FISERO-825356 format. One record per residue (C-alpha): residue in three letters; z, y, x; residue number from 1. Coordinates in steps of 0.25 Angstrom, whole numbers, plus 5000, padded with zeros to 4 digits. Example, Ala and Ser with C-alpha at 12.3 -4.5 7.8 and 13.67 -1.06 7.14 Angstrom:
// FISERO-825356
PT   aa     w     v     u    i
PT  ALA  5031  4982  5049    1
PT  SER  5029  4996  5055    2
//
This chain:
// FISERO-825356
PT   aa     w     v     u    i
PT  MET  5000  5000  5000    1
PT  PRO  4996  5013  5006    2
PT  ALA  5006  5024  5009    3
PT  ILE  5008  5035  4999    4
PT  ALA  5012  5045  5010    5
PT  LEU  5009  5046  5025    6
PT  PRO  5017  5053  5036    7
PT  ARG  5011  5066  5040    8
PT  ILE  5016  5071  5054    9
PT  ASP  5017  5085  5058   10
PT  ALA  5012  5082  5072   11
PT  PRO  5015  5096  5078   12
PT  ARG  5030  5094  5074   13
PT  CYS  5031  5079  5078   14
PT  THR  5040  5077  5090   15
PT  GLY  5035  5062  5093   16
PT  CYS  5049  5057  5092   17
PT  GLY  5044  5044  5086   18
PT  ARG  5054  5042  5075   19
PT  CYS  5044  5041  5064   20
PT  VAL  5037  5030  5072   21
PT  ALA  5049  5022  5073   22
PT  ALA  5052  5024  5058   23
PT  CYS  5038  5019  5054   24
PT  PRO  5039  5005  5048   25
PT  PRO  5024  5002  5048   26
PT  ARG  5023  5008  5062   27
PT  VAL  5011  5018  5058   28
PT  MET  5017  5030  5066   29
PT  TRP  5016  5032  5081   30
PT  LEU  5018  5043  5091   31
PT  GLN  5005  5048  5096   32
PT  ALA  5004  5056  5109   33
PT  THR  4998  5069  5109   34
PT  GLY  4993  5069  5123   35
PT  PRO  4982  5061  5129   36
PT  ASN  4984  5046  5133   37
PT  GLY  4997  5045  5125   38
PT  TRP  5004  5056  5133   39
PT  GLY  5011  5069  5127   40
PT  PRO  5020  5071  5115   41
PT  LYS  5019  5061  5104   42
PT  GLN  5018  5064  5089   43
PT  ALA  5020  5054  5077   44
PT  GLU  5007  5049  5071   45
PT  LEU  5004  5041  5059   46
PT  HIS  4994  5031  5065   47
PT  ASP  4992  5021  5054   48
PT  ALA  4992  5029  5040   49
PT  PRO  4987  5016  5032   50
PT  GLY  4999  5008  5038   51
PT  CYS  5009  5019  5034   52
PT  THR  5018  5015  5022   53
PT  GLY  5022  5029  5019   54
PT  CYS  5037  5026  5020   55
PT  ALA  5040  5039  5026   56
PT  ARG  5050  5034  5037   57
PT  CYS  5043  5042  5047   58
PT  ALA  5045  5055  5040   59
PT  VAL  5060  5051  5038   60
PT  ALA  5062  5047  5052   61
PT  CYS  5055  5060  5058   62
PT  PRO  5067  5069  5062   63
PT  PHE  5058  5082  5063   64
PT  GLY  5052  5081  5049   65
PT  VAL  5038  5080  5055   66
PT  ILE  5033  5069  5046   67
PT  ARG  5031  5070  5031   68
PT  MET  5025  5060  5021   69
PT  GLU  5012  5065  5015   70
PT  ARG  5006  5058  5002   71
PT  VAL  4993  5051  5004   72
PT  ALA  4982  5053  4993   73
PT  ALA  4980  5040  4984   74
PT  SER  4967  5033  4987   75
//
């Protein structure tokens, strides 16, 4: 069953702490390096939207309020 909401990450405000990645049961979030070859600061990214369950645990786990759930249009 597809998620009714997906996490929207405010990338410029993301600190790359990884708490959202650790809280994600289906493991569809990861930290993406902003520099070349995996170097530089990291930011959270939803890398598998179809695999997301919409549980919102990532948004709850984010201590900075950077992630909010956004409704997905019904198809």
